[in-house]
C-alpha positions, 0 to 999 in steps of 0.5 A, a space after each residue: 478375447 475374453 474367452 482366451 483371458 479367462 481360459 488362461 487364468 484357469 490353465 496357469 492355475 492348474 484349474 482348466 478341465 480340457 474335457 471336450 463336448 457334452 452338455 453346457 456347464 451351469 453358471 452361479 450368481 453370487 450374492 454380490 451379483 458376480 456370475 461365475 462358473 459352476 466348476 467340478 472336482 475336475 476344474 472348470 471347463 472352457 469358456 466355449 462350453 459355458 452355458 450362455 443366457 442373455 440374462 446371466 452372462 459370465 461376468 468376466 466374459 461380459 467385461 472383457 467384451 465377449 460378443 452379444 447374443 442378440 441374435 448375432 455378432 457380426 463384430 467383436 467390440 474391443 474396449 479398455 475400461 476400468 471395470 476391466 482391471 476391477 473385475 480381474 482384481 476382485 473377481 472370485 475366479 481371479 483370487 481362487 485361481 492365484 491361490 491355486 497358481 501359488 500352490 502349483 508353483 511351490 509344489 513344482 520348485 519348492 520353497 526357495 523364492 528366487 525359483 518361485 519368481 522364476 516359475 511365476 514369470 515362466 508359466 504366466 509370461 512365457 519368459 524368464 524375469 529380467 534382474 530388476 523384475 526378479 529383484 522387485 519381485 523378491 523385495 515385494 513378496 518378502 514384504 507381502 509375507 510380513 504383512 500376511 504374517 501380521 494379518 495371520 496373528 490374530 487367527 486360531 493357534 492351530 493353523 501353520 501361520 509361517 507356511 500359510 503367510 508365504 503362500 498367501 504372499 506368493 499368491 498375491 504376487 501371482 494375482 498381480 502378475 495375472 493382472 499385468 497387461 503383459 498377461 492380459 494382451 499378449 
């Protein structure tokens, strides 16, 4: 369900604010048209506490078939469309959450790449990676690290490029895991 997917993304990134009840959280309409939740310093609240208006539904919920609000929902529709994959890959929620997720993993296990891969799999998929998955992940993260290092060469010299490249490489891997069928559907 749309709400469970959004809440899962926020939960693994450490951005889920579990505060129950109270007034609904407001939404922001981005310049590109994406409708996102207004998060506070405590994080983003669960999907059931979001302001629901027919004119401004949260984009991620709308894309993943949240119930229509006119006037009631007798049956929840389910679809599988390319717009869902594009939403998860390009949305502000997914990009920011993947960076937070990578930071949480680095804080939890340090800089050892093998431990980081294992932690990502445990947090997102609730299982250990297979030997092949681990080998592939390590190779891809190292390649992403090189990519981000080259990309950051053009940035300001005061920025700690090496640690930022490692963090962005892990964040990109976390983003890919959050877009996997296993995370979305299981």
